[in-house]
C-alpha positions as CSV (number, residue, x, y, z in Angstrom):
1,X,3.1,-18.2,4.8
2,X,3.6,-21.6,3.1
3,X,0.1,-22.6,3.9
4,X,-1.2,-19.3,2.6
5,X,0.5,-20.0,-0.8
6,X,-1.0,-23.4,-0.8
7,X,-4.5,-22.1,-0.1
8,X,-4.1,-19.5,-3.0
9,X,-3.2,-22.4,-5.3
10,X,-6.5,-24.0,-4.9
11,X,-8.8,-21.0,-5.0
12,X,-9.4,-21.3,-8.8
13,X,-11.1,-24.6,-8.0
14,X,-14.0,-22.6,-6.5
15,X,-16.7,-22.4,-9.3
16,X,-17.0,-18.6,-9.1
17,X,-16.5,-16.2,-12.0
18,X,-15.5,-13.4,-9.7
19,X,-12.1,-11.8,-10.6
20,X,-10.6,-12.6,-7.1
21,X,-10.8,-16.4,-7.6
22,X,-9.7,-16.2,-11.3
23,X,-6.7,-14.1,-10.4
24,X,-4.8,-17.0,-8.8
25,X,-5.0,-19.0,-12.1
26,X,-2.8,-16.3,-13.7
27,X,0.0,-16.6,-11.2
28,X,0.5,-20.4,-11.0
29,X,4.1,-20.2,-12.2
30,X,4.9,-17.6,-9.5
31,X,3.1,-19.6,-6.8
32,X,5.0,-22.7,-7.9
33,X,8.3,-20.8,-7.5
34,X,7.3,-19.5,-4.1
35,X,6.3,-23.0,-3.0
36,X,9.7,-24.2,-4.1
37,X,11.3,-21.6,-1.9
38,X,9.1,-22.6,1.0
39,X,10.3,-26.2,0.6
40,X,13.9,-25.1,0.9
41,X,13.2,-23.0,4.0
42,X,11.2,-25.8,5.6
43,X,14.1,-28.3,5.0
44,X,16.5,-25.8,6.5
45,X,14.2,-25.3,9.5
46,X,13.7,-29.1,10.0
47,X,17.5,-29.7,9.9
48,X,17.7,-27.4,12.9
49,X,14.6,-28.5,14.8
50,X,12.4,-31.3,13.6
51,X,8.7,-31.3,14.5
52,X,5.5,-33.0,13.4
53,X,4.0,-29.6,12.4
54,X,6.9,-28.7,10.1
55,X,6.8,-32.2,8.6
56,X,3.0,-31.9,8.0
57,X,3.5,-28.4,6.5
58,X,6.2,-29.8,4.2
59,X,3.9,-32.6,3.0
60,X,1.1,-30.1,2.2
61,X,3.5,-27.8,0.3
62,X,4.9,-30.8,-1.7
63,X,1.4,-32.0,-2.5
64,X,0.5,-28.5,-3.7
65,X,3.6,-28.2,-5.8
66,X,2.7,-31.5,-7.5
67,X,-0.8,-30.2,-8.1
68,X,0.6,-27.0,-9.7
69,X,3.1,-28.9,-11.8
70,X,0.3,-31.1,-13.1
71,X,-1.5,-28.1,-14.4
72,X,1.5,-26.3,-16.1
73,X,3.5,-29.4,-17.1
74,X,2.0,-29.7,-20.6
75,X,3.4,-26.3,-21.5
76,X,7.1,-27.1,-20.8
77,X,9.0,-27.2,-24.0
78,X,9.7,-30.6,-25.5
79,X,11.7,-29.2,-28.4
80,X,9.0,-30.2,-30.9
81,X,9.2,-28.4,-34.2
82,X,6.8,-29.0,-37.0
83,X,8.1,-28.7,-40.6
84,X,6.1,-28.0,-43.7
85,X,5.6,-25.6,-46.5
86,X,4.0,-23.2,-47.4
87,X,3.7,-21.2,-44.2
88,X,1.7,-18.2,-43.1
89,X,3.1,-15.8,-40.5
90,X,1.2,-13.9,-37.9
91,X,2.2,-11.0,-35.6
92,X,-0.2,-10.3,-32.7
93,X,0.3,-7.2,-30.6
94,X,-1.8,-5.6,-27.8
95,X,-0.2,-2.2,-28.4
96,X,-1.7,-0.5,-25.3
97,X,-4.0,2.3,-26.4
98,X,-2.1,5.2,-24.6
99,X,1.2,4.0,-26.0
100,X,2.7,6.4,-28.5
101,X,5.6,4.3,-29.7
102,X,4.1,4.0,-33.2
103,X,7.4,3.8,-35.0
104,X,8.6,0.9,-32.8
105,X,5.5,-1.1,-33.9
106,X,6.1,-0.2,-37.6
107,X,9.7,-1.1,-37.3
108,X,8.9,-4.5,-35.7
109,X,6.3,-5.3,-38.4
110,X,8.9,-4.4,-41.1
111,X,11.5,-6.5,-39.4
112,X,9.3,-9.6,-39.0
113,X,7.4,-9.1,-42.3
114,X,4.3,-11.2,-41.2
115,X,1.5,-12.1,-43.6
116,X,-1.1,-11.1,-41.0
117,X,-0.8,-8.3,-38.5
118,X,-3.3,-8.2,-35.6
119,X,-3.2,-5.0,-33.4
120,X,-5.4,-4.6,-30.3
121,X,-6.3,-1.6,-28.2
122,X,-6.2,0.6,-31.3
123,X,-8.0,4.0,-31.5
124,X,-8.1,6.6,-34.3
125,X,-4.6,7.8,-33.4
126,X,-3.3,4.3,-33.9
127,X,-5.2,4.0,-37.2
128,X,-3.6,7.2,-38.5
129,X,-0.2,6.1,-37.3
130,X,-0.5,2.7,-39.1
131,X,-1.7,4.1,-42.4
132,X,1.7,3.4,-44.1
133,X,1.0,-0.4,-43.6
134,X,-1.6,-0.4,-46.3
135,X,1.0,-0.3,-49.0
136,X,2.3,-3.7,-48.0
137,X,-1.0,-4.9,-46.5
138,X,-3.8,-3.9,-48.9
139,X,-6.5,-6.0,-47.3
140,X,-7.4,-4.8,-43.8
141,X,-10.2,-4.5,-41.3
142,X,-10.3,-1.4,-39.0
143,X,-12.3,-1.0,-35.9
144,X,-11.0,2.0,-34.0
145,X,-12.3,2.4,-30.5
146,X,-11.4,4.6,-27.6
147,X,-12.4,2.1,-24.9
148,X,-9.2,0.0,-25.2
149,X,-11.0,-2.6,-27.3
150,X,-10.3,-1.3,-30.8
151,X,-8.8,-3.8,-33.3
152,X,-7.0,-3.4,-36.6
153,X,-6.1,-6.4,-38.8
154,X,-3.9,-6.1,-41.9
155,X,-3.0,-8.8,-44.4
156,X,-1.3,-9.3,-47.7
157,X,-3.0,-12.6,-48.3
158,X,-6.0,-12.9,-50.5
159,X,-9.1,-12.1,-48.4
160,X,-12.4,-13.5,-49.4
161,X,-14.2,-11.9,-46.6
162,X,-13.4,-9.7,-43.5
163,X,-16.1,-8.9,-41.0
164,X,-16.3,-7.4,-37.5
165,X,-18.1,-9.6,-35.0
166,X,-19.7,-8.6,-31.7
167,X,-19.8,-11.9,-30.0
168,X,-21.4,-10.7,-26.8
169,X,-21.2,-6.8,-26.6
170,X,-20.9,-4.2,-29.4
171,X,-18.1,-2.4,-27.5
172,X,-15.9,-5.5,-27.5
173,X,-15.4,-6.5,-31.2
174,X,-13.7,-9.5,-32.8
175,X,-12.6,-10.0,-36.4
176,X,-13.1,-12.9,-38.7
177,X,-11.2,-13.2,-41.9
178,X,-11.6,-15.8,-44.7
179,X,-8.1,-16.0,-46.2
180,X,-6.1,-18.0,-48.7
181,X,-2.4,-18.8,-48.3
182,X,0.0,-18.5,-51.2
183,X,-0.9,-21.9,-52.5
184,X,-4.6,-21.1,-52.6
185,X,-5.5,-23.1,-49.5
186,X,-8.4,-21.5,-47.6
187,X,-8.5,-20.9,-43.9
188,X,-10.3,-18.8,-41.3
189,X,-8.6,-16.4,-38.9
190,X,-10.2,-15.0,-35.8
191,X,-8.8,-12.1,-33.8
192,X,-10.3,-11.7,-30.3
193,X,-9.9,-9.5,-27.2
194,X,-12.5,-10.3,-24.6
195,X,-12.6,-8.2,-21.4
196,X,-10.8,-9.5,-18.3
197,X,-12.2,-10.0,-14.9
198,X,-10.4,-7.5,-12.7
199,X,-11.1,-4.9,-10.0
200,X,-10.6,-2.1,-12.6
201,X,-12.7,-3.6,-15.5
202,X,-15.3,-6.4,-15.2
203,X,-16.0,-7.7,-11.7
204,X,-16.7,-11.2,-13.1
205,X,-15.5,-13.4,-16.0
206,X,-19.0,-13.9,-17.3
207,X,-18.6,-11.8,-20.4
208,X,-15.2,-13.2,-21.3
209,X,-16.3,-16.8,-20.7
210,X,-19.4,-16.2,-22.9
211,X,-17.3,-14.8,-25.7
212,X,-14.9,-17.8,-25.7
213,X,-17.6,-20.4,-25.5
214,X,-19.8,-18.7,-28.2
215,X,-16.7,-18.6,-30.5
216,X,-16.0,-22.2,-29.7
217,X,-19.5,-23.2,-30.8
218,X,-19.1,-21.1,-34.1
219,X,-15.7,-22.8,-34.8
220,X,-17.1,-26.3,-34.0
221,X,-19.9,-25.8,-36.5
222,X,-17.4,-24.8,-39.3
223,X,-15.4,-27.0,-41.6
224,X,-12.9,-24.2,-42.3
225,X,-9.3,-24.7,-40.9
226,X,-9.1,-22.1,-38.3
227,X,-6.6,-20.0,-36.3
228,X,-7.7,-18.0,-33.3
229,X,-5.3,-15.4,-31.8
230,X,-5.4,-12.4,-29.6
231,X,-5.3,-11.1,-26.1
232,X,-7.6,-13.7,-24.5
233,X,-7.3,-12.1,-21.0
234,X,-6.9,-15.6,-19.6
235,X,-4.0,-18.0,-19.3
236,X,-3.7,-21.0,-21.4
237,X,-4.0,-23.5,-18.6
238,X,-7.2,-22.1,-17.2
239,X,-10.4,-24.1,-17.1
240,X,-12.1,-21.8,-19.6
241,X,-9.2,-22.0,-22.0
242,X,-9.3,-25.8,-21.9
243,X,-13.0,-25.8,-22.3
244,X,-12.7,-23.5,-25.3
245,X,-10.2,-26.0,-26.9
246,X,-12.5,-29.0,-26.1
247,X,-15.6,-27.5,-27.6
248,X,-14.0,-25.9,-30.6
249,X,-11.7,-28.9,-31.2
250,X,-8.8,-26.5,-31.6
251,X,-5.2,-27.1,-30.3
252,X,-3.3,-24.8,-28.0
253,X,-0.2,-23.8,-29.9
254,X,1.8,-23.6,-26.6
255,X,1.4,-27.2,-25.6
256,X,4.8,-28.9,-25.7
257,X,6.5,-25.7,-26.9
258,X,6.8,-23.4,-23.9
259,X,5.1,-20.8,-21.9
260,X,5.8,-17.7,-24.1
261,X,4.6,-15.3,-21.4
262,X,3.6,-11.9,-22.7
263,X,2.2,-9.9,-19.8
264,X,3.1,-7.7,-18.0
265,X,6.0,-6.7,-20.3
266,X,7.7,-4.5,-17.7
267,X,7.9,-7.2,-15.0
268,X,9.6,-10.4,-16.3
269,X,9.3,-12.4,-13.1
270,X,5.5,-11.7,-12.9
271,X,4.7,-12.6,-16.5
272,X,2.2,-15.1,-17.7
273,X,0.9,-16.2,-21.1
274,X,-2.1,-13.9,-21.9
275,X,-1.8,-13.6,-25.7
276,X,-2.9,-17.0,-27.0
277,X,-3.1,-19.0,-30.2
278,X,-5.4,-21.9,-31.0
279,X,-5.5,-23.8,-34.3
280,X,-7.2,-26.6,-36.1
281,X,-5.8,-30.1,-36.3
282,X,-5.0,-29.7,-40.0
283,X,-2.8,-26.7,-39.2
284,X,0.8,-27.2,-38.1
285,X,2.6,-24.5,-36.0
286,X,6.2,-24.0,-37.2
287,X,7.3,-21.1,-35.1
288,X,6.2,-19.4,-31.9
289,X,8.2,-16.7,-30.2
290,X,7.8,-13.6,-28.0
291,X,9.4,-10.5,-29.5
292,X,11.0,-7.4,-27.8
293,X,8.9,-4.7,-26.2
294,X,7.2,-2.0,-28.2
295,X,6.6,0.0,-25.0
296,X,3.2,-1.7,-24.5
297,X,2.3,-3.6,-21.3
298,X,2.1,-6.7,-23.6
299,X,5.0,-8.3,-25.5
300,X,4.3,-9.1,-29.2
301,X,3.7,-12.7,-30.2
302,X,4.9,-14.0,-33.5
303,X,3.9,-17.4,-35.1
304,X,4.1,-19.1,-38.4
305,X,2.1,-22.1,-39.5
306,X,1.3,-24.3,-42.5
307,X,-2.0,-25.7,-43.6
308,X,-2.2,-29.2,-44.9
309,X,-4.1,-28.7,-48.2
310,X,-5.1,-32.4,-48.6
311,X,-6.3,-32.9,-45.1
312,X,-10.0,-32.9,-44.4
313,X,-11.2,-30.8,-41.5
314,X,-13.7,-32.9,-39.5
315,X,-15.3,-31.7,-36.3
316,X,-18.0,-33.4,-34.2
317,X,-21.0,-31.3,-33.6
318,X,-21.7,-30.2,-30.1
319,X,-23.9,-32.6,-28.2
320,X,-27.2,-31.2,-26.6
321,X,-25.6,-30.9,-23.2
322,X,-22.7,-28.9,-24.6
323,X,-25.0,-26.7,-26.6
324,X,-27.0,-26.1,-23.4
325,X,-23.8,-25.2,-21.5
326,X,-22.8,-22.6,-24.2
327,X,-26.3,-21.1,-24.4
328,X,-26.4,-20.7,-20.6
329,X,-23.0,-19.1,-20.5
330,X,-23.8,-16.8,-23.4
331,X,-27.0,-15.7,-21.6
332,X,-25.1,-15.0,-18.4
333,X,-22.5,-13.0,-20.4
334,X,-25.1,-10.9,-22.2
335,X,-26.8,-10.1,-18.9
336,X,-23.5,-9.2,-17.3
337,X,-22.5,-7.1,-20.2
338,X,-25.7,-5.1,-20.1
339,X,-25.3,-4.6,-16.3
340,X,-21.6,-3.9,-16.2
341,X,-21.7,-1.5,-19.1
């Protein structure tokens, strides 16, 4: 059993986009806990009867634990808190389309009073139920869909532009808002929800990877301070998340702060961080917290941040090899989307 857990830990190293290999990226924290349990059991066993086989097994388990810790260690909280004013607050919730606890969502929004509200998996029923938000959030962008990829974004900040973007496939929209904070500092906000690789949805991660790398290229070519949030359907320590950060030159808000696991809401011991936030170097995260359940399979994620108005956003353009990588991934994603749909 211990060696099986070890083998599962290394499966994401296989360069396949099939959901089976990507799945074990999601449960690294759980595998780490199971490996720790195996160490305890092996030590108890060796105290009773020592053998070379058990010692070799212990060495393999400890090596695998070190490997897993190396991957997740950057996300342990260091107690770092950034200060600064003014701040913008954001509440991101995958509401789960079939969920009917509309009032819980409205009550949470009223309680947290964010400047930006991003709701995902919203259909026409959710749009109707959220109509009362428009009094407090006059600027909004609504994309109701009945395929679990609808998206509604509400804000009380000044909105220069709000557009729906189909990065790879029309049935999986994203939103891009050009906003100003209360001091008149401009920034860009992206809300995204790419499809996951899973046995019940997409068999591979090709479409999701394509959406993330295409967005990374768009952000890298922009000088606008940027925040990207949503249900990424990938964990923050995955290779594609890290590649997204590298190409876009954005920072993962969780690094040095904690895991802030949001899914699945109903199984605390199985949770992992699926709802992510990335931000420009000139944006400082002040608050990041997971909020109580609204009867969705995701927990809401709240954040606040401030934009350094005097700082200049400078990003290096992608080099030819990076552009080729993005282009190839986007092509694969579009082909997969046309086939899988």
